[in-house]
C-alpha positions in Angstrom: -0.1 0.3 0.3 1.9 3.7 -1.3 1.6 6.0 0.6 0.1 9.3 0.3 1.1 11.6 2.9 4.1 13.8 3.8 4.8 11.7 6.8 6.1 8.4 8.4 5.1 7.1 12.0 7.5 5.1 13.5 8.0 3.3 17.3 10.9 2.3 19.8 10.5 -0.7 21.9 9.0 1.9 24.3 6.3 3.6 21.8 4.9 0.9 20.0 0.8 1.3 21.9 0.8 4.4 21.5 2.3 5.2 17.7 -0.3 2.0 16.1 -3.5 3.3 18.2 -2.3 7.1 16.2 -1.8 5.4 13.1 -5.2 3.8 13.2 -6.9 7.3 14.2 -5.3 9.0 11.4 -5.8 6.2 8.7 -2.3 5.4 7.6 0.6 3.0 7.6 3.1 2.4 11.0 6.1 2.4 10.1 8.9 -0.4 9.8 11.6 0.2 11.8 14.0 -2.1 12.9 16.4 -2.5 16.7 18.9 -4.4 16.3 20.7 -6.1 19.5 23.8 -7.4 20.6 25.7 -10.3 22.5 27.1 -6.6 24.2 24.6 -5.0 24.6 24.4 -2.3 21.8 22.3 -2.6 19.4 21.0 0.0 16.3 18.2 0.9 15.0 17.3 1.4 10.6 14.1 1.4 8.4 13.3 -0.8 6.0 11.4 1.6 4.7 12.4 4.9 3.4 12.5 8.4 4.8 13.4 10.4 1.9 11.5 13.5 2.1 8.6 12.5 4.8 8.2 14.4 8.4 9.4 11.5 9.9 7.4 10.9 14.1 9.0 8.8 15.9 7.4 7.9 19.5 9.1 6.9 22.1 9.6 7.2 25.7 12.9 7.4 27.1 12.4 6.0 30.6 12.8 4.0 32.2 16.2 2.8 31.3 19.1 4.9 29.5 18.9 2.3 26.9 15.2 3.8 25.6 16.7 7.4 25.3 20.0 5.9 23.3 17.2 3.7 21.4 15.6 7.1 20.3 18.8 8.9 19.3 19.7 6.3 17.3 16.9 6.2 15.3 16.6 10.4 14.9 20.0 10.2 13.4 19.1 7.3 11.4 16.2 8.8 10.2 18.7 12.1 9.4 20.9 10.5 7.7 18.3 8.5 5.0 17.6 11.9 4.3 14.4 12.8 6.3 12.9 15.9 6.0 11.7 16.7 9.0 12.6 14.5 12.3 10.2 14.6 15.0 10.3 13.0 18.4 7.0 12.2 20.2 8.3 11.7 23.7 4.7 10.6 25.9 7.0 10.6 29.0 10.6 12.9 29.3 12.6 11.2 31.6 14.7 13.6 33.5 12.2 16.5 33.1 12.4 16.8 37.1 16.4 17.6 36.2 14.6 21.3 35.3 17.1 23.6 36.7 20.1 23.9 39.2 18.3 23.3 43.1 21.4 23.3 44.8 25.5 24.0 43.9 27.6 21.0 41.7 24.4 19.9 40.0 23.4 19.0 36.3 20.5 19.8 35.0 19.8 16.8 33.2 16.3 17.9 30.7 19.2 20.1 29.4 21.4 17.5 28.1 18.5 15.6 27.0 17.4 17.7 24.8 20.6 18.7 23.2 21.8 15.6 23.1 18.5 15.2 21.1 18.8 18.3 19.2 22.9 17.3 18.1 21.7 13.7 17.4 19.0 15.6 14.6 15.5 16.0 15.6 13.8 18.9 14.3 11.5 19.3 16.8 9.8 17.8 20.2 6.7 16.4 21.1 5.6 15.8 24.9 2.9 15.5 27.3 3.0 17.2 30.8 6.5 18.4 32.1 7.9 18.4 35.8 7.5 21.9 36.2 6.7 25.0 33.6 9.5 27.8 34.5 6.4 30.8 34.5 4.0 28.6 36.5 1.1 26.2 35.3 -2.3 28.4 33.9 -5.1 26.9 34.6 -7.7 25.7 33.0 
């Protein structure tokens, strides 16, 4: 079945269920990406179909394991190298989001580090849900 959309939706190992439901709602095909795991614990990600010129949505939570973040980073890099037009990371659970500011001396700002890694890997946009805190305060509905 040919994809008449200008986008494709893929999922890592921790985004399968959500991506499948989104595809069902949109009436589009679920993309094929593969993550191969090696005996030493390393893994690699690659697309089993062309993403050239497409807006690629990658659905993957980054926790509870840092392997999930690394899997997402590898998928982003693979999409960029395969000439995707845009890469949008859909992160239902953004790990390290609670580390969004320096609250004591000599600590890292984990959320900033993860955001920088996503950008460096090639993500053009990030969609996430319910970050830990809004520095400007919350707006009540």
